[in-house]
C-alpha positions in Angstrom: 45.1 -17.9 35.8 42.8 -14.9 36.6 42.1 -14.4 32.9 41.1 -18.0 32.5 38.8 -17.8 35.6 37.2 -14.6 34.1 36.5 -16.4 30.8 35.0 -19.4 32.6 32.8 -17.0 34.7 31.4 -15.2 31.6 30.8 -18.4 29.7 29.0 -19.8 32.7 26.9 -16.6 33.1 25.9 -16.7 29.4 25.0 -20.4 29.7 22.8 -19.6 32.7 20.9 -16.9 30.9 20.4 -19.2 27.9 19.0 -22.0 30.1 16.9 -19.5 32.0 15.4 -18.1 28.8 14.7 -21.5 27.4 13.0 -22.4 30.7 10.8 -19.3 30.6 10.0 -19.8 26.9 9.0 -23.5 27.5 7.0 -22.5 30.6 5.2 -19.7 28.6 4.4 -22.1 25.8 2.1 -24.0 28.2 0.4 -20.9 29.6 -3.1 -20.0 28.5 -4.2 -16.4 27.8 -6.5 -15.4 30.6 -6.9 -11.6 29.9 -6.2 -9.0 27.3 -5.2 -5.5 28.5 -5.2 -2.5 26.1 -3.5 0.8 26.9 -3.7 4.1 24.8 -0.3 5.6 25.6 -1.2 9.2 24.6 -4.9 9.3 25.6 -4.4 12.6 27.4 -3.6 14.3 24.1 -6.3 12.9 21.8 -9.0 10.2 21.9 -9.5 9.1 18.3 -9.4 5.5 19.5 -10.6 3.9 22.8 -9.6 0.8 24.7 -12.9 -0.7 23.5 -12.0 0.0 19.9 -8.6 -1.7 20.4 -10.1 -4.7 22.1 -12.7 -5.0 19.4 -9.9 -5.7 16.9 -7.4 -7.5 19.2 -9.9 -9.8 20.9 -12.4 -10.1 18.1 -15.0 -12.9 18.6 -13.6 -14.7 15.5 -10.2 -14.9 17.0 -10.7 -14.9 20.8 -7.4 -14.6 22.5 -8.5 -15.7 25.9 -8.3 -19.5 26.2 -5.5 -19.8 23.6 -2.0 -20.8 24.4 0.3 -17.8 24.5 2.7 -19.6 22.1 -0.1 -19.7 19.5 -0.8 -15.9 19.6 1.3 -14.1 16.9 2.1 -10.7 18.3 3.5 -9.3 15.0 0.4 -10.2 13.0 -1.8 -8.7 15.6 0.2 -5.5 15.5 -0.2 -5.3 11.7 -3.9 -5.6 12.1 -4.0 -2.8 14.7 -2.1 -0.3 12.6 -4.6 -0.8 9.8 -6.9 1.3 12.0 -6.6 4.9 10.6 -6.2 6.5 14.1 -3.4 4.1 15.1 0.2 5.1 14.4 2.0 2.4 16.3 1.0 -0.8 18.2 3.1 -3.1 20.4 1.8 -6.5 21.6 3.6 -8.6 24.2 2.8 -11.5 26.5 3.6 -12.0 30.2 3.9 -15.1 32.2 0.7 -14.4 34.2 -1.3 -15.2 31.0 -1.9 -11.6 30.0 -1.6 -10.2 26.4 -0.8 -6.5 26.6 -1.6 -4.2 23.7 0.0 -0.7 23.8 -1.2 1.8 21.2 0.1 5.2 20.1 -2.4 7.4 18.2 -1.7 9.7 15.3 -1.1 13.4 16.0 -3.6 15.8 14.3 -2.3 19.1 12.9 -5.4 20.4 11.2 -9.2 20.1 11.4 -11.1 20.4 8.2 -14.8 21.4 8.1 -15.9 21.2 4.5 -18.8 23.1 2.9 -21.2 20.2 3.7 -20.6 20.6 7.4 -18.5 17.4 7.6 -15.5 17.4 9.9 -12.2 15.5 9.8 -8.6 15.8 10.8 -5.2 15.5 9.1 -2.3 14.2 11.0 1.4 15.0 10.6 1.8 12.5 7.7 -1.3 13.8 5.9 -3.5 10.8 7.0 -7.2 11.8 7.2 -9.0 10.9 10.4 -12.7 10.9 11.0 -13.9 13.4 13.6 -15.0 11.7 16.8 -18.1 13.2 18.4 -16.8 11.9 21.8 -13.8 14.2 21.7 -12.4 17.2 19.8 -8.7 18.0 19.6 -7.6 21.6 19.9 -5.8 22.3 16.6 -5.9 24.8 13.7 -9.3 24.8 11.9 -9.8 25.3 8.2 -13.3 25.8 6.9 -15.2 27.5 4.1 -15.5 26.5 0.4 -13.8 23.1 0.8 -15.3 20.3 -1.4 -13.3 17.3 -0.2 -15.7 14.9 1.6 -14.9 13.3 5.0 -13.0 10.0 4.8 -14.7 6.6 5.1 -13.6 4.1 7.7 -10.3 3.5 5.8 -9.4 7.2 5.7 -7.1 8.6 3.0 -3.6 10.1 2.9 -3.4 13.6 1.4 0.1 13.2 -0.1 -0.9 9.8 -1.6 -4.2 11.0 -3.0 -5.1 10.2 -6.6 -4.0 12.8 -9.3 -6.6 15.6 -9.8 -6.0 15.9 -13.6 -4.1 19.1 -13.2 -6.7 20.6 -10.9 -5.7 22.4 -7.8 -5.6 20.3 -4.6 -6.8 22.6 -1.9 -6.5 20.0 0.8 -2.9 19.4 0.1 -2.2 23.2 0.2 -4.0 23.5 3.5 -2.1 20.5 4.9 1.3 21.9 3.9 0.4 25.3 5.3 -0.8 23.9 8.6 2.4 21.7 8.9 4.5 24.8 8.2 2.8 26.8 10.9 3.0 24.0 13.4 6.8 24.1 13.1 6.9 27.9 13.5 6.3 28.9 17.1 5.3 32.5 16.4 2.8 31.9 13.6 1.4 28.8 15.3 0.4 31.0 18.1 -0.7 34.0 16.0 -3.0 32.3 13.4 -6.2 30.9 14.9 -8.2 29.9 11.8 -8.0 29.3 8.0 -10.9 30.1 5.7 -11.2 29.3 2.0 -13.3 31.9 0.3 -15.6 31.5 -2.7 -12.8 32.4 -5.1 -10.7 29.6 -3.6 -8.3 31.9 -2.0 -6.9 31.0 1.5 -7.6 33.6 4.2 -5.8 33.6 7.6 -7.6 34.9 10.7 -5.1 36.1 13.3 -5.5 36.3 17.1 -4.1 39.8 17.3 -5.6 42.6 15.2 -9.0 42.8 13.4 -7.6 42.4 9.8 -7.9 39.4 7.5 -4.7 38.0 5.8 -5.4 37.1 2.1 -2.8 34.4 1.5 -4.1 33.3 -1.9 -2.9 29.9 -2.9 -0.9 27.7 -0.5 2.4 28.4 -2.3 5.5 30.4 -1.6 4.8 29.9 2.1 8.3 31.1 3.3 8.2 34.2 1.2 4.7 35.2 2.1 5.2 34.8 5.9 8.6 36.6 5.6 6.7 39.6 4.1 4.0 39.5 6.6 6.5 39.3 9.5 8.3 42.4 8.2 5.0 44.2 8.0 4.1 43.2 11.5 7.4 44.3 12.9 8.0 47.5 11.0 4.5 48.6 10.0 1.7 47.5 12.4 3.8 48.0 15.5 3.9 51.7 14.5 0.6 52.3 12.6 -1.5 50.2 14.9 -2.9 46.7 14.7 -6.4 47.8 13.7 -5.5 50.2 11.0 -6.0 47.8 8.1 -9.1 45.7 7.1 -7.2 43.3 4.9 -3.6 42.4 4.1 -3.1 40.9 0.7 -0.1 38.6 0.2 -1.2 37.1 -3.1 1.1 39.1 -5.3 4.8 38.3 -5.8 7.1 40.8 -4.3 4.6 43.1 -2.7 1.9 43.5 0.0 -1.4 45.3 -0.6 -3.0 46.7 2.5 -6.6 47.9 2.6 -7.3 50.6 5.2 -10.2 50.2 7.5 -13.1 52.6 6.8 -13.4 55.3 9.5 
């Protein structure tokens, strides 16, 4: 008997929720949108996009949300439009019974700032998406500058790993991106390297925070091997000889390190 009563109770509870949800849905269907509220969930970390930018897309004059029935506002379609904005990684749109359309946005996370030889500045995020530099705010990330030809992205941006083939030519931006991504995931080198410079020969140079030497990395290849050699030198050589003994540390060559002594 108790088992039968339990079954009746759960069936009744499920029916109640179904009726309640149907009531709320029907009630919401007759509610008019009275306001649109946008929230940048990670605004403390970066400000590539503002609430005004979001509202300019979400509540554009050609598709004013306010005054429309909530039932006629397609949240999924609006989310698709928002993620077309290069700085936006994720967007969630939902409606509440008070007539408000809520737009929550998460921005992309930059890992590298590029300053090309024309003085143009832009960022690359964790997926290789290029983001235009915003004058209103700068993000504290690793900087790469010097003889870099790649121009700043337009409003649509570009993705490094999806870039058009370069006819066999070297893709320095892709090398810089992979190097920055590698260092981001390595706690020690992320703290030790403060800048990347591309010299006139196209070689990548690393500028460390500790020591007055320059690290000649060469091409952005064999990253694990080169940093393993450098770490061995740091631990077994510079700790003994002194951090200011060398002017340059060359990692370009396979299987060896070439150090240039500082002139006395």
